[in-house]
C-alpha positions, 0 to 999 in steps of 0.5 A: 450484436454477438460481435458487440457482446464478444468485444465487451466480454474481451474488454472486461476480461482484459481489464480484470486481468490487469487488476489480477496481476496486482492481487498479490503484488505486496507479498511478492515485491515488498521487501521490509528492512532487515530486523531482529524482530519477527513480524507477522503479515497483517490482513490489511496488507493489499495491492492495487492497480493505480493510474498515475496520480490516483489515490486509494485509502486503506483502513488499519485497526491498530492495537495498544501494545503492538508494533507495526511495520509498513512497507510500500512497493511499486512496479517500475512504472512508478520508480519506487516513489509512492506517497503515503500518509497516515491519518488518525480518526480525526484526520490529523496527519501523523506521518507523511513520507513526502516529508521524509524523502519518500521513505518506503518503510516505517516502523512504530509502536501503538500506544493507544488502540485506534483506527488509522487511514493510510492514503497511497498516491501514485506519482503523476506520470506525463510520459505514459499512455493514458489509462496505463496502470501500475501496481502498488502494494502495501505490506503491513506487519505487526508484532507484540511490542517487546518488553524492554528494561527490567 
């Protein structure tokens, strides 16, 4: 009985350790494109451990008068090819990076405050062992939209 309890404990520690490895992945690995503007990291930024083919959703509250920059990064298991789709509250897709050569960077301005859902999907990998997870991070940054013109 003690042996079973120790095995279960070791298994749960091992599983949580792989999830912990991804905790700050976005801060350490997502490198946004160079910009002349100063963005701040948004608290919606997050990293997850993904199985091949797995999807996860991130909610982002956006505010009118702000610019947003989204950067996706992944560890070598996924070769930098991660799908992300942005949907509005009604489910309408307004960006799908699979239609943009799996671009990992997106910048846009928010004209109206609303909530969007960002769906991240890891590519299927048939050449990896079952239950092999890899880290995927989403770095979300924002700033006040600069005044242009006169």
